[in-house]
Each structure stands twice: as structure tokens, then as C-alpha cells.
C-alpha positions as CSV (number, residue, x, y, z in Angstrom):
1,M,-56.1,27.6,-31.7
2,S,-58.7,30.7,-32.6
3,E,-57.7,34.3,-32.8
4,Q,-58.0,36.3,-29.5
5,K,-60.7,38.5,-29.6
6,T,-59.8,42.2,-28.8
7,A,-62.4,44.8,-27.6
8,L,-61.5,48.7,-27.1
9,V,-63.5,50.7,-24.4
10,T,-62.7,54.5,-24.7
11,G,-63.3,56.2,-21.2
12,G,-63.0,52.6,-19.1
13,S,-61.5,53.5,-15.9
14,R,-64.2,53.9,-14.3
15,G,-68.3,53.6,-13.9
16,I,-70.0,52.3,-16.9
17,G,-66.5,51.6,-18.8
18,R,-65.1,49.7,-15.9
19,A,-68.1,47.5,-16.1
20,V,-68.1,46.8,-19.6
21,C,-64.2,46.0,-19.7
22,L,-64.9,43.4,-16.9
23,E,-68.2,42.1,-19.0
24,L,-65.9,41.7,-21.9
25,A,-63.2,40.3,-20.8
26,G,-65.8,37.5,-19.0
27,A,-66.6,37.0,-22.5
28,G,-63.5,36.3,-23.6
29,Y,-62.1,39.5,-24.9
30,Y,-58.9,41.2,-24.5
31,V,-59.5,44.5,-23.4
32,L,-58.1,47.4,-24.2
33,V,-58.5,49.8,-21.5
34,N,-58.4,53.6,-22.4
35,Y,-58.6,56.3,-20.1
36,R,-57.3,60.3,-20.2
37,T,-56.3,61.4,-16.8
38,Q,-57.5,58.5,-14.6
39,E,-54.5,56.2,-14.3
40,A,-54.6,54.8,-11.2
41,A,-58.5,53.8,-11.8
42,A,-57.4,52.3,-14.8
43,K,-55.0,50.4,-13.5
44,E,-57.5,49.1,-10.8
45,T,-60.0,48.4,-13.9
46,L,-57.0,46.2,-15.2
47,I,-56.2,44.3,-11.8
48,M,-60.0,43.3,-11.7
49,I,-59.9,41.9,-15.5
50,M,-56.5,40.0,-14.6
51,D,-57.5,38.7,-11.2
52,A,-61.0,37.4,-13.0
53,G,-58.8,35.3,-15.0
54,G,-58.8,37.8,-18.2
55,G,-56.3,39.4,-20.1
56,G,-55.6,43.2,-20.8
57,E,-53.7,46.3,-21.0
58,L,-54.0,50.3,-20.5
59,C,-54.5,52.3,-23.6
60,P,-53.9,56.1,-22.4
61,F,-55.0,58.8,-24.9
62,D,-57.2,61.7,-24.9
63,V,-59.9,61.0,-27.7
64,T,-60.3,64.0,-28.3
65,D,-56.5,64.7,-30.0
66,Q,-56.7,63.1,-33.0
67,P,-52.8,62.6,-34.2
68,T,-51.9,60.9,-30.8
69,V,-55.2,58.6,-31.0
70,A,-54.1,57.6,-34.8
71,A,-50.6,57.1,-33.7
72,C,-51.9,54.6,-30.6
73,L,-54.3,52.8,-32.5
74,K,-51.6,52.1,-35.2
75,D,-49.3,51.1,-32.6
76,L,-51.8,48.3,-31.1
77,T,-53.4,47.1,-34.2
78,G,-49.9,46.3,-35.4
79,R,-49.0,44.8,-32.4
80,L,-52.1,42.8,-31.6
81,G,-53.9,42.9,-34.8
82,F,-57.6,43.0,-35.2
83,I,-59.9,45.1,-32.6
84,E,-63.1,43.5,-33.5
85,V,-65.5,45.6,-30.8
86,L,-65.0,49.1,-30.0
87,V,-67.0,50.9,-27.0
88,N,-67.3,54.7,-27.4
89,N,-68.1,55.8,-23.8
90,A,-65.2,58.5,-23.3
91,G,-67.5,61.3,-22.0
92,V,-67.5,64.5,-19.9
93,A,-70.4,66.7,-18.4
94,A,-70.3,70.2,-17.9
95,D,-73.7,71.5,-17.0
96,G,-75.3,74.6,-17.0
97,L,-77.7,76.8,-18.5
98,F,-76.9,77.2,-21.9
99,G,-77.4,81.1,-21.5
100,L,-74.7,81.1,-19.1
101,M,-72.5,78.4,-20.8
102,P,-69.2,80.0,-21.6
103,P,-67.6,78.6,-24.8
104,E,-65.3,76.2,-23.4
105,D,-67.9,74.2,-21.7
106,W,-69.9,73.7,-24.8
107,H,-66.5,72.5,-26.9
108,R,-65.1,70.2,-24.0
109,V,-68.8,68.0,-24.0
110,V,-69.3,68.0,-27.6
111,D,-65.6,67.5,-28.7
112,T,-65.3,64.4,-26.2
113,T,-68.1,62.7,-27.3
114,L,-68.7,63.6,-31.3
115,S,-65.1,64.3,-32.0
116,G,-64.0,60.9,-29.9
117,F,-66.2,59.4,-31.7
118,Y,-64.8,60.3,-35.3
119,N,-61.2,60.0,-33.9
120,V,-61.0,56.6,-32.6
121,T,-64.0,54.8,-34.8
122,K,-62.5,56.2,-38.2
123,P,-59.1,54.1,-38.3
124,L,-60.6,50.9,-36.8
125,L,-63.4,51.0,-39.3
126,K,-61.2,50.1,-42.4
127,P,-60.0,47.0,-41.1
128,M,-63.7,46.0,-39.8
129,L,-65.1,46.3,-43.2
130,A,-62.3,44.2,-44.5
131,K,-63.1,41.4,-42.1
132,K,-66.5,42.2,-42.6
133,R,-67.2,41.7,-39.2
134,G,-67.0,44.0,-36.3
135,S,-69.0,45.8,-33.5
136,I,-68.9,49.3,-32.6
137,I,-71.3,50.3,-29.6
138,S,-71.7,53.7,-28.6
139,I,-73.0,54.9,-25.0
140,S,-75.3,58.1,-25.1
141,S,-77.9,59.0,-22.4
142,V,-81.4,59.3,-21.5
143,S,-80.7,63.0,-21.8
144,A,-79.9,62.8,-26.0
145,L,-84.0,61.3,-26.0
146,V,-85.6,63.8,-23.3
147,G,-83.4,66.8,-23.0
148,N,-82.5,67.5,-19.5
149,R,-82.4,71.1,-18.0
150,G,-79.4,72.6,-17.8
151,Q,-77.7,70.2,-20.2
152,T,-78.2,71.7,-23.6
153,N,-74.3,70.3,-24.5
154,Y,-74.9,67.1,-23.1
155,A,-77.8,66.7,-24.7
156,A,-76.5,67.8,-28.0
157,A,-73.3,65.7,-28.0
158,K,-74.8,62.4,-27.2
159,A,-77.9,62.8,-29.4
160,G,-75.8,63.5,-32.4
161,L,-73.8,60.2,-31.2
162,I,-77.3,58.6,-32.1
163,G,-77.8,60.7,-35.4
164,A,-73.7,59.3,-36.4
165,S,-74.2,56.2,-35.5
166,R,-77.3,55.2,-36.8
167,A,-76.0,56.8,-40.1
168,L,-72.7,54.6,-39.7
169,A,-74.5,51.8,-39.7
170,G,-76.6,52.2,-42.9
171,E,-72.7,52.4,-44.7
172,T,-71.6,49.5,-43.0
173,A,-74.3,46.9,-42.4
174,R,-74.0,45.1,-46.4
175,A,-70.2,44.5,-44.9
176,G,-71.4,42.9,-41.8
177,V,-70.2,45.5,-39.3
178,R,-72.7,46.7,-36.6
179,V,-73.1,50.1,-35.3
180,N,-75.5,50.5,-32.2
181,V,-76.4,52.7,-29.3
182,V,-77.0,52.0,-25.9
183,A,-78.7,54.6,-24.0
184,P,-78.5,54.5,-20.0
185,G,-80.5,56.6,-17.2
186,L,-79.5,57.3,-14.0
187,I,-76.9,54.3,-12.8
188,E,-74.9,54.3,-10.0
189,T,-71.8,56.4,-10.8
190,E,-69.9,59.5,-9.9
191,M,-72.5,61.8,-12.0
192,T,-75.5,60.7,-9.7
193,A,-73.7,60.4,-6.0
194,D,-75.4,63.4,-4.9
195,M,-78.7,62.8,-6.4
196,P,-81.4,62.8,-3.9
197,R,-83.1,59.2,-3.9
198,D,-86.7,60.5,-3.2
199,R,-86.1,62.3,-6.2
200,I,-84.7,59.2,-8.0
201,K,-87.9,57.4,-7.0
202,Q,-90.4,60.4,-8.6
203,L,-88.3,59.9,-11.8
204,I,-88.1,56.5,-12.4
205,P,-91.0,53.8,-12.5
206,M,-88.7,51.1,-11.5
207,A,-87.8,53.2,-8.4
208,R,-84.0,52.7,-8.3
209,L,-80.7,53.7,-10.0
210,G,-79.4,51.4,-12.6
211,R,-76.4,49.8,-11.6
212,P,-73.1,49.9,-14.4
213,E,-73.4,46.1,-14.6
214,E,-76.7,46.4,-16.2
215,I,-75.6,48.6,-18.7
216,A,-72.5,46.1,-19.4
217,R,-74.5,43.5,-20.1
218,V,-76.5,45.0,-22.7
219,V,-73.0,45.9,-24.5
220,A,-72.0,42.6,-24.0
221,F,-75.1,41.2,-25.7
222,L,-75.0,43.6,-29.0
223,C,-71.4,42.7,-29.6
224,S,-72.2,38.9,-29.5
225,D,-73.4,36.7,-32.2
226,A,-76.7,36.4,-30.7
227,A,-77.3,40.0,-31.4
228,S,-76.1,39.2,-35.1
229,Y,-79.2,41.3,-36.8
230,I,-79.3,44.1,-34.8
231,T,-77.8,47.4,-36.2
232,G,-78.3,50.9,-36.1
233,Q,-80.5,50.8,-32.9
234,V,-81.0,52.4,-29.9
235,L,-81.5,50.3,-26.7
236,S,-83.0,52.5,-23.9
237,V,-81.7,50.9,-20.8
238,N,-83.4,54.0,-17.9
239,G,-85.8,51.9,-15.5
240,G,-88.7,52.9,-17.4
241,M,-88.4,56.5,-18.2
242,L,-89.2,56.5,-21.1
């Protein structure tokens, strides 16, 4: 009997994270749905996975809390074995002009994305290197590439994720561990719910928001054997914005 494939998706309770969880479950992965505070939404994601015939479990921790993350991942790997796919999706936004930005808004956004990347990726990387396989996908943003006004903290965090991923890809390529980034544009999530649709048509050549499922399919592709020669790359999924 083949070994159960396992994937961890941080920030998996809603939006893009939920779509990624469902897509990977459909591809045969046992999905660990991470969340920090949105327990009800995370449970709904897990129910959707189960209803579609997939498997998984909830995995509550704050990605910025290194000791808790380490303890949780030790327990998970002890019970489930090898986690071969990691999707670093957890992130927060606290938009505002940089000159008026309080320090807590800077640190919360940067810590969630970059410290979260370190705290979750590092414990899972060693087993990947030992087994000479694994895929790490991090969700960045079009903001990292174009520098949206009012998002200095968010752009810095997401751009840092690209730099970290490219550097890590160079360190792990010979060991068979692939590290890539997906940079979504404007996607139909809670973050874009209040955006005027006429403005969107001016910003996006395809004249519509993207759907979370369209991001999830790219993530699933990068995890698959079809992407076995792809590492250190940033795939923009933005309807032609760049």
C-alpha cells in the first residue's frame, strides 16, 4: 500500500487557504488545516474536505509563536510521519500610509509572513532533505512586485517571502526539495469584498477578480510531479496585471 501523502496549509480556514486545502485533498493529500483564531471557518473547511471524500484534520497554532509551532509540528510528524508539502499561506494586512503606520501594524504583518515562514518551514525542511523530496509553496502577492500605495508593510513582507524562497530553493535543489512562490493578484476574498468593481476593470486586463480556486490549481500543479523541474520561481496569477 502506498504511503499517505500529507500536506500542511497555514491559514487554511478561508479564502485562498481553504481553496488550496480542497484542491490538495482532491489530489489525494491528507490535509492539515492550520488556523489561528477562525476555528468555525476551519471546521467548515475540514467538513468540505470530508464531504468530497478527502481526509485531514485541524491544526491550530499561531505561526508567529515559534515554541508552539515547534511543539505542534513535532506532534504531527510523530503521529502522521512525513509531511511532504507545505503551503505557507498565513498572512494578515494592516494597510495605511507608512508615515502614519504604528509599529504594531508593521511587526504584525511582517512577523506573520516572514517569521511564520521561518517557524513553520525550518522544522519540516530537515525530513524533506533526508528523504530527498518535498515541495514548499509560499503565497506572496502582486503587491510585492508593484508596491501598492498604503501597503508598505504588506509589500515588504510578501517581497521578503520571494527573496527567502528563492534563496532556499538554491540551497535545497540538489536534495530534490522544490521551493516556489505563487503571487496572486486581486482575488475574490474578504480582503477585496469592498473594492468597487468598476475600478477593478481598470486595473486588470481580464476585467475581473480572480477566484481562489484559480490560485489553488497553480499551487497543486507546483506540488505535483508535473512540476518536477520547477524551483525558485515566482508564478504570477493576476489576470494580466503585470
